[in-house]
C-alpha positions as CSV (number, residue, x, y, z in Angstrom):
1,M,-122.3,-156.0,-27.1
2,K,-120.3,-153.6,-29.2
3,E,-116.6,-153.2,-28.2
4,T,-116.1,-149.6,-26.5
5,N,-113.7,-147.9,-24.3
6,I,-115.0,-147.8,-20.6
7,T,-115.2,-144.3,-19.6
8,A,-117.1,-142.3,-16.8
9,D,-119.3,-140.9,-19.5
10,N,-120.6,-144.3,-20.9
11,T,-120.4,-146.8,-17.8
12,I,-122.1,-147.5,-14.8
13,F,-120.8,-150.0,-12.1
14,V,-123.1,-152.1,-10.0
15,L,-121.3,-153.8,-7.2
16,L,-123.1,-156.8,-5.3
17,S,-121.4,-157.9,-2.0
18,F,-122.6,-159.3,1.4
19,E,-120.3,-156.6,2.9
20,G,-119.8,-152.9,2.3
21,L,-118.8,-149.4,3.4
22,D,-120.6,-149.5,6.8
23,S,-118.2,-150.3,9.6
24,Y,-121.0,-152.7,10.6
25,S,-120.3,-154.9,7.5
26,L,-116.5,-154.8,7.3
27,A,-116.2,-158.0,8.9
28,G,-113.6,-159.3,6.4
29,G,-111.3,-158.7,3.5
30,L,-114.2,-158.8,1.1
31,G,-115.6,-155.6,2.9
32,V,-112.4,-153.7,2.7
33,R,-111.9,-154.7,-0.8
34,V,-115.4,-153.7,-2.0
35,A,-115.2,-150.4,0.0
36,N,-112.0,-149.4,-1.5
37,L,-113.1,-150.5,-5.1
38,S,-116.4,-148.7,-4.9
39,Q,-114.7,-145.6,-3.6
40,T,-112.0,-145.6,-6.1
41,L,-114.4,-146.1,-9.0
42,A,-116.6,-143.1,-7.7
43,H,-113.4,-141.1,-7.2
44,A,-112.3,-141.7,-10.9
45,G,-115.8,-140.3,-11.9
46,F,-117.9,-143.4,-12.5
47,L,-121.2,-143.6,-11.1
48,T,-121.2,-146.6,-8.8
49,H,-123.9,-148.5,-7.1
50,L,-122.9,-150.7,-4.1
51,F,-125.6,-153.2,-3.0
52,F,-124.8,-154.9,0.4
53,I,-126.2,-156.0,3.8
54,G,-125.8,-152.9,5.8
55,D,-126.1,-151.2,9.1
56,P,-129.8,-151.5,10.3
57,K,-129.5,-148.1,11.9
58,L,-128.5,-146.4,8.6
59,R,-130.4,-145.1,5.8
60,G,-131.5,-147.7,3.2
61,E,-130.1,-145.7,0.4
62,Q,-127.2,-142.9,0.6
63,T,-125.5,-141.1,-1.8
64,I,-121.7,-140.2,-1.2
65,N,-120.1,-137.4,-3.3
66,R,-122.9,-137.7,-6.0
67,R,-121.0,-140.7,-7.6
68,L,-121.2,-143.4,-5.1
69,I,-124.7,-144.7,-4.2
70,L,-125.0,-147.1,-1.2
71,H,-127.9,-149.4,-1.3
72,R,-128.2,-151.2,1.9
73,W,-130.5,-154.3,1.4
74,C,-131.7,-156.8,3.8
75,Q,-131.2,-154.5,6.8
76,W,-133.8,-156.1,8.7
77,I,-131.9,-159.4,8.7
78,S,-128.9,-157.4,10.1
79,E,-130.6,-156.6,13.3
80,I,-131.4,-159.7,15.3
81,K,-131.6,-158.2,18.9
82,P,-135.3,-157.7,18.7
83,G,-135.9,-161.4,18.3
84,V,-133.6,-162.3,21.2
85,A,-135.1,-159.5,23.4
86,E,-138.5,-161.0,22.8
87,G,-137.2,-164.5,24.1
88,K,-137.5,-166.0,20.6
89,L,-134.9,-168.6,19.3
90,V,-133.1,-167.1,16.5
91,V,-131.7,-169.7,13.9
92,I,-129.5,-168.7,10.8
93,L,-128.9,-171.0,8.2
94,G,-126.0,-170.3,5.6
95,E,-126.3,-172.0,2.2
96,E,-123.5,-173.0,0.1
97,W,-119.8,-172.1,0.1
98,Q,-120.3,-168.3,-0.5
99,T,-121.9,-168.0,2.9
100,A,-119.5,-169.7,4.9
101,E,-117.1,-166.7,5.7
102,A,-120.3,-164.4,6.3
103,M,-121.5,-167.1,8.9
104,C,-117.9,-167.0,10.4
105,G,-118.1,-163.2,10.6
106,L,-121.5,-163.2,12.0
107,G,-120.6,-165.7,14.7
108,D,-117.7,-163.4,15.7
109,L,-120.0,-160.4,15.8
110,L,-122.7,-162.3,17.8
111,R,-119.9,-163.3,20.3
112,S,-118.5,-159.9,20.7
113,K,-121.9,-158.7,21.6
114,G,-122.5,-161.4,24.1
115,L,-125.5,-163.0,22.0
116,R,-123.7,-166.0,20.5
117,D,-125.4,-168.3,23.0
118,K,-128.9,-166.9,21.8
119,V,-128.5,-167.9,18.3
120,V,-128.5,-171.4,16.6
121,M,-126.4,-171.3,13.3
122,F,-126.4,-173.9,10.7
123,W,-124.6,-174.3,7.4
124,N,-125.5,-176.4,4.6
125,A,-124.1,-177.2,1.0
126,N,-125.8,-179.5,-1.6
127,N,-122.6,-179.8,-3.6
128,T,-118.7,-179.5,-3.1
129,Y,-118.1,-176.6,-5.5
130,G,-116.0,-173.9,-3.6
131,F,-115.1,-176.0,-0.7
132,D,-111.5,-175.5,-1.2
133,R,-112.2,-171.9,-0.3
134,V,-113.9,-172.8,3.1
135,D,-112.0,-172.4,6.4
136,W,-113.5,-175.6,7.8
137,Q,-111.9,-175.1,11.3
138,R,-113.3,-171.7,11.7
139,L,-116.7,-172.7,10.4
140,A,-116.9,-175.7,12.8
141,T,-115.9,-173.3,15.5
142,T,-118.7,-170.8,14.6
């Protein structure tokens, strides 16, 4: 790639995150950081796309101020209440260190909605990479 200055005219940002701008998905520091970063980039004039697991009750794609485009992916996995209401066992498996904090946040959310005892949560990893970043006590409690 040729070296060039990054300007709003020649650059598009694409941000990928578990969390995003929806209050539903601002469970931790990552959500706040990515929300602020995406809004700051758009405010600076950059076309910015944010892909995240969003609120299942909001539109899948939403444009804010013509520069920030939210892409709510996997909304169907954000809403587990139908499975619980149907009397189904809901099992959630998180894989690798990157999902540990998301699993903790999800456990907190389920607990706050009175659903934690209706969901079985597992976490798994096939290597130790990133283990220094895992809050083991919180993950075990979740």
